[in-house]
C-alpha positions as CSV (number, residue, x, y, z in Angstrom):
1,M,-0.1,0.1,-0.1
2,P,1.4,3.4,-0.9
3,V,2.6,5.7,2.0
4,P,-0.2,7.8,3.2
5,D,-0.1,11.5,2.3
6,Y,-0.2,13.8,5.3
7,F,-1.0,17.4,5.0
8,A,-2.4,20.3,7.1
9,L,-5.1,22.6,5.9
10,P,-4.6,26.4,5.9
11,G,-7.8,28.5,6.5
12,F,-9.4,30.1,3.5
13,S,-13.0,29.8,2.2
14,G,-15.1,30.1,-0.9
15,S,-17.8,28.1,-2.6
16,G,-20.7,28.9,-4.9
17,A,-24.4,28.1,-4.8
18,E,-24.0,25.2,-7.4
19,L,-21.3,23.5,-5.1
20,K,-23.5,24.0,-2.0
21,C,-26.6,22.4,-3.8
22,L,-24.2,19.5,-4.9
23,L,-23.0,19.0,-1.3
24,L,-26.4,18.9,0.2
25,L,-27.5,16.5,-2.5
26,F,-24.5,14.1,-1.5
27,M,-24.6,14.5,2.2
28,L,-24.7,11.2,4.0
29,F,-25.5,10.7,7.7
30,V,-22.7,8.6,9.0
31,L,-22.6,6.8,12.2
32,P,-19.6,8.0,14.6
33,G,-16.8,5.7,15.2
34,R,-16.5,3.7,18.4
35,I,-14.9,5.3,21.5
36,N,-13.4,3.3,24.3
37,A,-16.3,2.7,27.0
38,Q,-16.1,4.9,30.0
39,W,-18.8,3.6,32.3
40,V,-17.4,2.8,35.8
41,N,-18.5,-0.7,37.0
42,D,-18.1,0.3,40.6
43,P,-21.3,1.9,42.1
44,A,-19.0,3.2,45.0
45,E,-17.1,5.1,42.5
46,N,-19.5,5.9,39.6
47,T,-18.5,7.9,36.4
48,R,-17.7,11.5,36.9
49,V,-19.2,13.3,33.9
50,V,-18.7,17.0,34.8
51,Y,-15.7,18.7,36.5
52,D,-14.6,22.1,37.9
53,L,-18.0,22.9,39.5
54,N,-18.7,25.2,42.4
55,D,-22.2,24.3,43.7
56,P,-24.3,23.3,40.7
57,V,-28.1,23.2,41.1
58,N,-31.2,22.7,39.1
59,I,-29.6,19.6,37.4
60,S,-31.8,18.0,34.8
61,A,-30.9,15.0,32.3
62,V,-32.7,13.6,29.3
63,G,-31.8,10.9,26.8
64,D,-30.7,11.7,23.4
65,M,-32.9,9.2,21.6
66,N,-29.7,7.3,20.7
67,G,-28.4,5.8,24.0
68,G,-26.6,8.9,25.1
69,T,-27.6,11.6,27.7
70,F,-27.8,15.2,27.7
71,I,-27.2,17.1,31.2
72,V,-28.0,20.7,32.0
73,W,-27.2,22.7,35.2
74,E,-26.9,26.0,36.9
75,D,-23.8,27.1,38.7
76,N,-21.8,30.2,39.8
77,V,-18.1,29.2,39.1
78,T,-16.7,32.6,38.8
79,G,-18.5,34.3,41.7
80,L,-19.9,36.9,39.5
81,Q,-23.2,35.5,38.1
82,N,-25.2,32.3,37.8
83,E,-24.6,30.7,34.3
84,I,-26.3,27.6,32.5
85,S,-24.1,24.8,31.2
86,F,-24.7,21.5,29.4
87,M,-22.9,18.2,28.8
88,H,-23.5,15.2,26.6
89,I,-22.6,11.8,27.5
90,E,-22.0,9.1,24.9
91,P,-23.8,5.7,25.0
92,N,-20.6,4.3,26.3
93,G,-20.2,6.7,29.2
94,S,-17.6,8.8,27.7
95,I,-18.2,12.7,27.6
96,S,-18.5,14.4,24.2
97,F,-16.7,17.6,24.7
98,R,-14.8,19.7,27.4
99,A,-15.1,18.1,31.0
100,D,-16.7,21.5,32.5
101,G,-19.4,21.5,29.9
102,I,-20.4,24.2,27.5
103,K,-22.1,27.4,28.5
104,I,-25.5,28.1,26.8
105,S,-25.2,31.7,26.6
106,Q,-22.5,34.5,26.9
107,S,-24.9,37.0,28.2
108,V,-23.8,39.2,31.1
109,G,-26.4,38.8,34.0
110,D,-27.8,35.9,36.0
111,Q,-29.3,32.8,34.2
112,K,-31.3,30.6,36.1
113,N,-33.9,27.5,36.4
114,P,-32.7,25.6,33.2
115,Q,-35.1,22.8,31.9
116,I,-34.3,20.4,29.2
117,V,-36.1,18.0,26.8
118,A,-34.9,15.7,23.9
119,A,-35.8,17.3,20.5
120,E,-34.8,14.9,17.6
121,K,-32.1,12.3,17.7
122,N,-28.9,13.7,19.3
123,N,-30.5,17.0,19.9
124,A,-32.0,18.7,22.9
125,A,-33.8,22.0,23.6
126,I,-32.7,24.0,26.8
127,A,-34.8,26.8,28.2
128,W,-33.8,29.1,31.0
129,K,-34.6,32.5,32.7
130,D,-32.1,35.1,31.8
131,F,-31.7,38.3,33.8
132,S,-29.2,40.3,31.6
133,M,-31.7,42.6,30.1
134,N,-34.9,42.6,32.4
135,K,-34.7,42.4,36.2
136,N,-37.9,40.5,36.0
137,G,-36.2,37.8,33.8
138,N,-36.9,36.9,30.2
139,L,-37.5,33.2,28.9
140,F,-34.8,32.0,26.5
141,I,-34.5,28.7,24.7
142,Q,-31.7,27.1,22.6
143,K,-31.2,23.9,20.7
144,V,-28.1,22.0,21.3
145,Q,-26.5,19.1,19.6
146,A,-24.6,16.1,21.0
147,N,-21.3,17.5,19.8
148,G,-21.9,20.9,21.8
149,I,-23.0,23.0,18.9
150,T,-25.7,25.4,19.5
151,L,-28.3,25.9,16.7
152,W,-30.6,28.7,17.4
153,N,-28.8,32.1,17.4
154,S,-25.6,32.6,19.4
155,G,-27.5,33.4,22.5
156,G,-30.7,31.5,22.0
157,I,-34.3,32.7,21.2
158,K,-36.3,35.0,23.6
159,V,-39.7,33.5,24.0
160,N,-41.6,36.1,25.9
161,K,-42.5,39.4,24.3
162,T,-43.3,41.5,27.4
163,N,-41.2,42.5,30.5
164,N,-43.7,40.8,32.8
165,R,-42.2,38.6,35.5
166,I,-41.6,34.9,34.4
167,I,-43.0,32.9,37.3
168,D,-42.7,29.3,36.1
169,Y,-42.7,27.4,32.8
170,S,-42.7,23.9,31.3
171,M,-41.7,22.5,27.8
172,C,-41.9,19.4,25.8
173,A,-41.2,18.2,22.3
174,N,-43.0,16.0,19.8
175,K,-41.9,13.4,17.4
176,A,-41.3,16.1,14.7
177,G,-38.7,17.9,16.9
178,E,-41.2,20.9,17.4
179,V,-41.0,22.3,21.0
180,Y,-43.9,23.4,23.0
181,I,-43.3,25.9,25.9
182,S,-45.9,27.1,28.4
183,Y,-45.1,29.8,30.9
184,L,-46.8,31.7,33.6
185,T,-46.2,35.5,33.6
186,E,-47.3,38.1,36.2
187,E,-47.3,41.9,36.0
188,P,-44.7,43.2,38.5
189,G,-46.3,43.9,41.8
190,N,-49.8,42.5,40.6
191,S,-50.2,38.8,41.3
192,F,-53.8,39.1,40.1
193,N,-52.8,39.7,36.7
194,S,-51.2,36.5,35.8
195,R,-51.4,34.7,32.5
196,I,-50.3,31.3,31.1
197,I,-48.9,31.7,27.6
198,L,-48.3,28.8,25.1
199,Q,-45.8,29.0,22.3
200,K,-44.7,26.5,19.6
201,I,-41.2,26.5,18.1
202,S,-40.2,24.7,15.0
203,P,-37.1,22.6,14.6
204,D,-35.4,25.5,12.7
205,G,-36.2,27.8,15.8
206,I,-39.1,29.6,14.3
207,F,-42.2,30.7,16.2
208,M,-45.1,28.6,14.9
209,Y,-47.8,30.7,16.7
210,D,-48.3,34.4,16.8
211,S,-45.1,36.0,18.4
212,L,-47.0,36.9,21.5
213,G,-48.1,33.3,22.0
214,V,-51.5,31.8,22.6
215,T,-53.0,32.9,25.9
216,V,-54.2,29.8,27.8
217,S,-55.6,31.3,30.9
218,G,-55.9,35.0,31.8
219,S,-58.2,34.8,34.9
220,E,-57.4,36.8,38.1
221,N,-57.1,33.7,40.0
222,G,-53.8,32.7,41.4
223,K,-52.0,30.0,39.2
224,L,-48.9,27.8,39.6
225,L,-47.2,24.8,38.0
226,P,-48.0,25.1,34.2
227,C,-47.3,21.8,32.4
228,V,-47.3,21.2,28.8
229,L,-47.2,17.7,27.2
230,S,-47.2,16.7,23.4
231,D,-50.2,14.6,22.3
232,D,-48.1,12.9,19.5
233,S,-50.4,14.5,16.8
234,S,-48.7,17.9,16.6
235,G,-50.9,19.2,19.3
236,C,-50.5,19.4,23.2
237,Y,-52.1,19.5,26.5
238,V,-51.5,22.3,28.9
239,C,-52.4,22.0,32.7
240,W,-52.0,24.0,35.7
241,I,-53.3,24.5,39.3
242,E,-55.6,27.5,39.8
243,T,-56.9,28.8,43.2
244,I,-60.7,28.7,43.2
245,G,-62.5,29.1,46.3
246,G,-59.3,29.2,48.4
247,K,-58.1,25.8,47.1
248,G,-56.0,24.4,44.3
249,V,-57.8,23.1,41.5
250,I,-56.2,21.3,38.3
251,L,-57.3,22.7,35.0
252,S,-56.5,21.5,31.5
253,L,-56.8,22.5,27.9
254,H,-56.1,20.4,24.6
255,Y,-54.7,22.3,21.7
256,N,-54.4,21.2,18.1
257,K,-51.4,21.8,16.0
258,S,-52.4,25.3,15.1
259,G,-52.7,26.5,18.7
260,S,-56.5,26.2,18.9
261,P,-58.3,24.6,21.7
262,L,-60.1,21.3,20.6
263,S,-63.1,21.6,23.1
264,G,-63.7,25.3,23.4
265,T,-61.8,28.0,25.3
266,K,-63.3,27.0,28.7
267,P,-60.7,24.7,30.6
268,L,-61.6,21.2,31.7
269,N,-61.8,20.9,35.5
270,V,-59.7,17.8,36.3
271,T,-60.5,18.4,39.9
272,D,-63.0,20.7,41.8
273,N,-62.4,22.7,45.2
274,S,-63.7,19.8,47.2
275,L,-60.1,18.7,47.0
276,N,-57.1,20.8,47.6
277,I,-54.2,20.1,45.1
278,I,-50.7,20.6,46.3
279,T,-48.7,19.2,43.3
280,Y,-49.3,16.9,40.4
281,T,-47.5,15.1,37.6
282,A,-48.8,14.2,34.1
283,A,-47.8,11.8,31.4
284,F,-49.4,11.2,27.8
285,S,-50.2,7.8,26.4
286,K,-51.8,7.0,23.0
287,A,-55.3,6.8,24.5
288,G,-55.0,10.3,26.4
289,L,-53.6,12.2,29.4
290,Y,-52.7,10.5,32.7
291,L,-52.4,12.7,36.0
292,A,-51.6,11.9,39.5
293,Y,-51.9,14.5,42.2
294,Q,-51.3,15.0,45.8
295,V,-54.1,16.2,47.9
296,M,-53.9,17.9,51.3
297,K,-56.2,16.2,53.8
298,K,-55.7,15.1,57.4
299,D,-52.9,13.1,55.7
300,K,-51.7,13.6,52.3
301,S,-53.2,11.3,49.8
302,I,-52.6,10.7,46.1
303,Y,-55.5,10.6,43.5
304,H,-55.3,10.1,39.7
305,Q,-57.3,10.6,36.7
306,F,-57.3,9.7,33.0
307,I,-58.6,12.1,30.4
308,S,-59.5,10.4,27.0
309,Y,-58.3,11.9,23.8
310,N,-61.7,13.4,23.2
311,G,-61.5,15.3,26.5
312,K,-63.7,13.2,28.9
313,L,-62.8,12.3,32.6
314,S,-62.6,8.6,32.6
315,W,-62.7,8.0,36.3
316,G,-65.4,10.2,37.4
317,K,-65.4,13.5,39.3
318,N,-62.0,14.2,41.0
319,G,-60.5,10.7,39.8
320,K,-59.8,7.8,42.0
321,L,-57.8,7.3,45.2
322,C,-54.5,5.4,44.5
323,T,-54.0,3.5,47.8
324,N,-55.5,2.9,51.1
325,Q,-52.1,2.7,52.8
326,K,-51.9,4.2,56.3
327,G,-49.8,7.4,56.7
328,S,-49.2,10.2,54.2
329,Q,-48.5,9.6,50.5
330,S,-46.4,12.1,48.5
331,N,-44.0,12.5,45.4
332,P,-46.2,10.9,42.8
333,Q,-44.1,9.7,39.7
334,I,-45.7,8.2,36.8
335,F,-45.5,6.9,33.2
336,A,-47.9,5.6,30.7
337,D,-47.3,2.5,28.2
338,D,-49.1,0.2,26.0
339,A,-50.2,-2.0,28.9
340,G,-51.6,0.9,31.2
341,L,-50.2,3.1,33.7
342,I,-47.6,2.9,36.4
343,L,-47.5,5.0,39.6
344,S,-44.8,5.3,42.2
345,W,-45.2,7.4,45.4
346,T,-43.6,7.6,48.9
347,N,-45.4,6.4,52.0
348,E,-44.6,8.0,55.4
349,F,-46.0,6.0,58.4
350,N,-44.5,5.3,61.9
351,N,-41.3,7.4,61.3
352,D,-40.4,5.3,58.1
353,R,-40.6,6.3,54.5
354,D,-41.0,3.7,51.8
355,V,-41.1,3.8,48.1
356,C,-44.0,2.0,46.6
357,I,-45.2,1.3,43.0
358,Q,-48.5,0.1,41.3
359,R,-49.7,-0.6,37.8
360,F,-53.2,0.4,36.9
361,D,-55.4,-0.5,33.9
362,R,-57.2,1.8,31.8
363,K,-60.2,1.7,34.2
364,S,-58.0,2.6,37.4
365,K,-58.1,-1.0,38.7
366,P,-54.8,-2.1,40.5
367,V,-52.9,-4.8,38.6
368,W,-50.4,-5.7,41.1
369,Q,-50.9,-5.8,44.9
370,N,-54.0,-3.9,46.0
371,D,-52.0,-1.2,47.9
372,G,-48.9,-1.3,45.9
373,I,-45.5,-3.0,46.2
374,K,-42.7,-1.8,48.4
375,V,-39.6,-1.6,46.2
376,T,-37.2,-2.7,49.0
377,N,-37.8,-4.8,52.2
378,M,-35.5,-2.6,54.2
379,K,-36.5,-0.2,57.1
380,G,-35.3,3.2,57.2
381,D,-35.9,6.2,55.0
382,Q,-36.4,5.9,51.3
383,F,-37.6,8.9,49.2
384,G,-36.9,11.1,46.2
385,Q,-37.8,8.3,43.8
386,K,-37.6,8.5,39.9
387,I,-39.1,6.0,37.7
388,I,-38.8,4.8,34.0
389,S,-40.1,2.1,31.8
390,D,-37.8,-1.1,31.5
391,N,-39.1,-1.5,27.9
392,R,-40.8,-4.8,28.8
393,N,-44.0,-3.6,30.4
394,G,-42.2,-3.2,33.7
395,A,-40.5,-0.4,35.5
396,I,-36.9,0.6,36.8
397,I,-36.9,2.9,39.9
398,A,-34.2,4.6,41.7
399,W,-34.3,6.5,45.1
400,V,-32.3,8.0,47.8
401,D,-32.0,5.5,50.7
402,R,-31.0,6.1,54.4
403,R,-31.3,2.5,55.7
404,T,-28.4,3.1,58.1
405,S,-27.5,5.7,60.6
406,S,-25.6,7.5,58.0
407,A,-26.6,11.2,57.6
408,A,-26.0,11.0,54.0
409,G,-28.0,8.5,52.0
410,K,-27.0,6.1,49.1
411,I,-28.8,5.7,45.9
412,Y,-30.5,2.5,45.3
413,A,-32.4,1.0,42.3
414,Q,-35.0,-1.8,41.6
415,R,-36.6,-3.4,38.6
416,I,-40.2,-4.5,38.8
417,T,-41.4,-6.9,36.1
418,S,-44.7,-6.8,34.1
419,E,-46.0,-9.3,36.5
420,G,-45.3,-7.0,39.6
421,K,-42.4,-9.2,40.7
422,I,-39.3,-7.7,42.3
423,Y,-36.5,-8.7,39.8
424,W,-33.4,-7.7,41.3
425,D,-32.2,-8.2,45.0
426,S,-35.1,-7.7,47.5
427,S,-33.3,-5.0,49.3
428,G,-32.4,-3.2,45.9
429,I,-29.1,-2.7,44.4
430,A,-26.8,0.2,45.4
431,I,-26.1,2.3,42.3
432,G,-24.5,5.4,44.1
433,S,-22.8,4.1,47.3
434,F,-19.8,6.4,47.8
435,F,-19.7,6.5,51.8
436,N,-21.4,9.2,53.7
437,S,-21.5,11.9,50.9
438,P,-24.5,14.2,50.3
439,K,-26.3,13.2,47.1
440,S,-29.2,15.2,45.4
441,Y,-30.9,16.1,42.1
442,L,-31.4,12.5,41.2
443,N,-32.4,11.9,37.4
444,L,-33.2,8.5,36.0
445,L,-33.4,8.0,32.3
446,S,-33.7,5.1,29.8
447,D,-31.1,4.3,27.2
448,G,-33.7,3.1,24.9
449,R,-32.6,-0.5,25.2
450,G,-34.0,-1.5,28.6
451,S,-31.2,-0.2,30.7
452,A,-31.1,2.9,33.1
453,I,-28.8,5.7,33.5
454,A,-28.9,7.6,36.9
455,V,-27.4,11.1,37.1
456,F,-26.9,12.9,40.4
457,K,-25.1,15.6,42.3
458,E,-22.6,14.5,44.9
459,K,-20.1,16.2,47.2
460,R,-16.9,14.1,47.6
461,N,-13.8,15.2,49.4
462,R,-15.3,18.7,49.7
463,E,-15.8,19.1,46.0
464,N,-19.0,19.0,44.1
465,G,-19.4,17.0,41.0
466,I,-22.0,15.5,38.8
467,Y,-21.8,11.7,38.5
468,A,-23.8,9.0,36.5
469,Q,-24.1,5.3,36.7
470,K,-25.4,2.8,34.2
471,V,-27.2,-0.3,35.3
472,F,-28.2,-3.0,32.9
473,N,-31.6,-4.6,33.0
474,T,-30.1,-7.6,34.5
475,G,-29.1,-5.6,37.6
476,T,-25.4,-5.6,36.7
477,F,-23.1,-2.9,36.0
478,V,-20.8,-4.6,33.5
479,S,-22.3,-5.3,30.1
480,Q,-22.9,-9.0,29.3
481,M,-21.1,-8.1,26.1
482,I,-17.7,-6.5,26.5
483,G,-14.7,-5.9,24.1
484,F,-17.0,-6.1,21.0
485,K,-15.1,-5.5,18.1
486,A,-15.2,-5.9,14.2
487,E,-11.9,-5.6,12.2
488,V,-10.6,-6.7,8.9
489,A,-8.6,-9.9,9.0
490,A,-7.1,-11.0,5.7
491,D,-10.1,-11.5,3.3
492,S,-12.8,-11.6,6.1
493,I,-14.1,-9.4,8.9
494,K,-13.4,-10.7,12.4
495,I,-16.2,-10.1,15.0
496,Q,-15.3,-10.8,18.5
497,W,-16.5,-10.2,22.0
498,Y,-16.4,-11.3,25.6
499,S,-19.3,-12.1,27.9
500,A,-19.6,-11.3,31.6
501,N,-22.3,-12.2,34.1
502,E,-23.6,-14.3,31.3
503,F,-27.0,-16.1,31.8
504,P,-27.3,-19.7,30.6
505,N,-29.0,-20.4,27.3
506,S,-28.5,-17.0,25.8
507,T,-28.2,-16.3,22.2
508,Y,-26.2,-13.6,20.4
509,T,-27.5,-12.5,17.0
510,I,-25.0,-10.9,14.8
511,E,-26.3,-8.2,12.3
512,R,-24.8,-6.4,9.4
513,S,-25.6,-3.2,7.5
514,M,-23.9,-1.7,4.4
515,Q,-23.7,2.0,3.7
516,T,-25.3,3.2,0.5
517,D,-25.7,6.4,-1.3
518,S,-28.9,6.9,0.4
519,G,-27.7,6.0,3.9
520,N,-27.7,2.8,5.9
521,T,-29.8,-0.2,4.6
522,D,-31.7,-2.4,7.0
523,W,-30.0,-4.6,9.5
524,E,-29.5,-8.1,8.0
525,K,-29.0,-11.1,10.2
526,I,-26.0,-13.0,9.6
527,T,-25.9,-15.7,12.1
528,S,-26.8,-16.6,15.7
529,V,-24.4,-17.8,18.3
530,S,-25.5,-19.8,21.6
531,S,-23.8,-19.1,24.8
532,V,-21.4,-21.7,26.1
533,S,-23.2,-23.6,28.9
534,G,-21.6,-23.8,32.5
535,K,-19.5,-20.8,32.3
536,A,-20.3,-17.2,33.3
537,S,-17.6,-15.6,31.1
538,N,-16.6,-16.6,27.6
539,Y,-14.9,-15.4,24.5
540,Y,-16.6,-15.5,21.1
541,Q,-15.4,-14.8,17.6
542,Y,-17.0,-15.2,14.1
543,F,-15.6,-14.5,10.6
544,D,-17.8,-12.7,8.1
545,K,-16.9,-12.8,4.5
546,P,-18.8,-9.9,2.6
547,D,-19.4,-10.6,-1.1
548,T,-18.4,-6.9,-1.9
549,S,-16.3,-4.1,-0.6
550,G,-17.6,-1.2,1.2
551,I,-18.4,0.4,4.5
552,F,-20.1,-2.1,6.9
553,Y,-21.7,-1.8,10.2
554,Y,-22.0,-4.6,12.7
555,Q,-23.9,-5.1,16.0
556,I,-24.7,-7.9,18.3
557,T,-28.2,-8.4,20.1
558,L,-28.2,-10.6,23.2
559,N,-31.4,-12.4,24.2
560,D,-31.2,-14.3,27.6
561,N,-33.5,-16.9,29.1
562,H,-35.3,-14.2,31.2
563,G,-36.6,-12.5,28.1
564,N,-34.2,-9.6,28.4
565,T,-32.5,-8.1,25.3
566,Q,-29.4,-6.0,25.0
567,T,-27.8,-4.4,21.9
568,S,-24.2,-3.8,21.5
569,E,-22.8,-0.5,20.3
570,I,-22.2,-0.4,16.5
571,S,-18.9,-1.1,15.0
572,R,-17.8,0.4,11.6
573,V,-15.4,-1.4,9.2
574,N,-14.0,-0.2,5.9
575,F,-13.7,-3.4,4.0
576,I,-11.8,-2.7,0.8
577,E,-10.8,-5.5,-1.6
578,S,-9.7,-5.4,-5.2
579,A,-12.6,-4.2,-7.3
580,N,-13.3,-2.7,-10.6
581,Y,-15.0,0.5,-9.0
582,I,-13.9,3.3,-6.9
583,I,-14.5,3.0,-3.1
584,V,-14.2,5.8,-0.7
585,A,-14.2,4.9,3.0
586,Q,-15.4,6.8,6.0
587,N,-12.8,8.7,7.7
588,E,-11.2,7.0,10.9
589,P,-11.5,7.8,13.6
590,N,-14.7,9.8,13.6
591,P,-15.2,11.7,15.7
592,F,-11.5,12.9,16.0
593,S,-9.7,15.5,17.9
594,D,-6.3,15.8,16.3
595,S,-6.3,14.1,12.9
596,T,-8.3,11.6,10.9
597,Q,-7.4,9.3,8.0
598,I,-9.5,8.9,4.6
599,K,-8.9,5.7,2.8
600,F,-10.0,5.1,-0.8
601,Y,-9.6,2.4,-3.5
602,L,-8.9,3.1,-7.2
603,P,-9.2,0.3,-9.8
604,D,-6.7,2.2,-11.9
605,E,-4.2,5.0,-11.5
606,S,-6.3,8.3,-11.5
607,D,-6.2,11.9,-10.8
608,V,-8.1,12.7,-7.5
609,K,-9.5,15.9,-6.1
610,I,-10.5,16.1,-2.5
611,E,-12.2,19.2,-1.2
612,F,-12.8,20.0,2.5
613,F,-15.7,22.2,3.8
614,D,-16.8,23.5,7.2
615,N,-20.4,23.4,8.5
616,R,-21.3,26.4,6.5
617,I,-20.5,24.5,3.4
618,E,-17.5,26.9,2.9
619,K,-14.3,25.4,1.2
620,I,-11.4,25.4,3.5
621,D,-8.9,23.6,1.3
622,E,-8.5,20.9,-1.5
623,L,-5.9,18.4,-2.6
624,N,-5.3,17.6,-6.3
625,R,-2.9,14.9,-7.2
626,T,-2.5,11.6,-9.1
627,F,-2.8,8.2,-7.0
628,P,-1.8,4.8,-8.1
629,A,-4.3,1.9,-8.5
630,G,-5.2,0.0,-5.2
631,E,-5.6,1.3,-1.7
632,N,-4.6,5.0,-0.9
633,S,-5.0,7.1,2.1
634,V,-4.7,10.9,3.2
635,T,-4.8,12.4,6.6
636,F,-6.8,15.4,7.6
637,S,-5.1,17.5,10.3
638,A,-7.3,19.4,12.7
639,K,-4.7,21.9,14.0
640,N,-6.2,25.4,14.8
641,R,-9.5,24.3,13.7
642,N,-12.9,24.8,15.8
643,P,-14.9,21.6,16.8
644,G,-17.9,20.9,14.6
645,I,-19.1,19.3,11.6
646,Y,-16.8,19.0,8.4
647,F,-17.3,17.5,5.0
648,Y,-14.9,16.1,2.4
649,K,-15.7,15.8,-1.3
650,F,-14.0,13.1,-3.4
651,E,-13.8,13.4,-7.1
652,C,-12.4,11.1,-9.6
653,G,-13.6,11.5,-13.1
654,D,-17.3,11.2,-13.1
655,F,-17.3,9.7,-9.7
656,V,-18.3,12.0,-6.7
657,D,-18.8,11.1,-3.1
658,V,-19.5,13.4,-0.1
659,K,-19.1,12.3,3.5
660,K,-19.4,14.0,7.0
661,M,-16.8,14.0,9.7
662,V,-16.9,15.4,13.2
663,L,-14.1,17.2,15.0
664,T,-14.4,17.4,18.9
665,Y,-12.3,18.9,21.7
């Protein structure tokens, strides 16, 4: 093989409209290369995902729809002002950019109260209150990518159009990547003139309603806790608590995609003032809206209600009581799935707090034990739980646990099967067990493959940090597939992996996909490999012989005898054999930080032109030279270049190919 040609790219730009159109026509979405996994397998250590913090607060996390995680927080590192920063974690636990995160805005003034939602694959929307231009605060929103790039103006988009005080807000995104945001505003010094406003923002950052938004409620009653949820049909629900007759009442309106209420402008009374609502939570399912709410009585109680898609209360006036357990019930946490509804709450009785969970059908009938299941059999103080689906009609739940005399609790987790059975250890499994250190801001999210990722703040050795821990649906911290790798071996592709904590009678299914001009084709099953009986750890390998050259992707799906599935990361292989056509491989590595190599195959000696472009589709350099027949390579140097997306366009005669590459810190 010829010696690779190494060159650095000086900075200059220039490209015409025709070239931009051509580039857009040829752009291919390319999966990033594998990065060594960073998840820590010791729950007493965890994976530290953010460094150089002062005292972060308002920490939130969401999945990126691709197995990774976005995190946002508020902190005052400089001592001058509060600032909002964000971080992205790759599916393997490695961070995507600088270890202290990226600031969402460079404005001079406090930034507070961030919220985050997933908005399309590998993208998230972040909103916050900004006090740089208005002492009452303005509401801003920004869209960010997993590589740290911000997409909506340099400082985000201002949502509110008045200088009224922003009291509270909520946001969500639908499947199209459109973001809904509802916010409660109040005239300075006049709490009787408060309004709930709704706005919808396109994936490109354009207001989809009038610039002033849609007024949801403008009554003189006191209001709090606005909540907006997508209905998966380009519409949304808006809920809030309103003070009527001196008591908190939940009201709701359902809007279509154009911002018009579906059942008139009068809100639906989810509850009346015979109850006094303290707080609530809501989730959307295909059939309608599910709410659970905490009611102030002699002891706190939790009721719930289901609103059908056509706006009818399914469970009668004020809904149904969730449990008859003795004591006070608080902190309702819910999600809805195809099998029904799952609710978790904290029960406080006789100086103990226990986390409980229950599944209900669409008629509010308990499916599991009548008054719910305690997620652990341990005495003590369990609270602050978060809950997600396990992707198998069950749930994974995490909580803060003070089951010992330690003043600082640990974080535990449990999995409940679809039949209502405790799947992991009856006492739960510790997922954050660093000794006697304060833990707070617990977030729990799904990786989309049945496993859970916990994100939390912890102070260790007098230093605050944000930590994360991944736990697989088997209750283990080590993947049952480790060291998965696919690489060229002579005239074949060698696929290899190790197993850890392997269940008997497991099956590994190897799948392959080939990149084409229109993107990736569907995954094709190559073979299935049965686990080696009687051993917990094994080494596996398989040799695949594609019948053509090209860029191939491989993944393995594990199915165990408990009905669990686990899918590996994706491994990319540039398989180039002698052929009578031109082959251009994806650059490796990708993403990269210093340099990356581009390989290509020529059937004959040919003149080749390779042009490089930045994310504005402006040319930054080009290479023109003659290359011999066979496999060749060039190296792109990233010296003095900013992180972001770049493209390379390969031309040889009538052959043209364009690929994307990602430069990180």
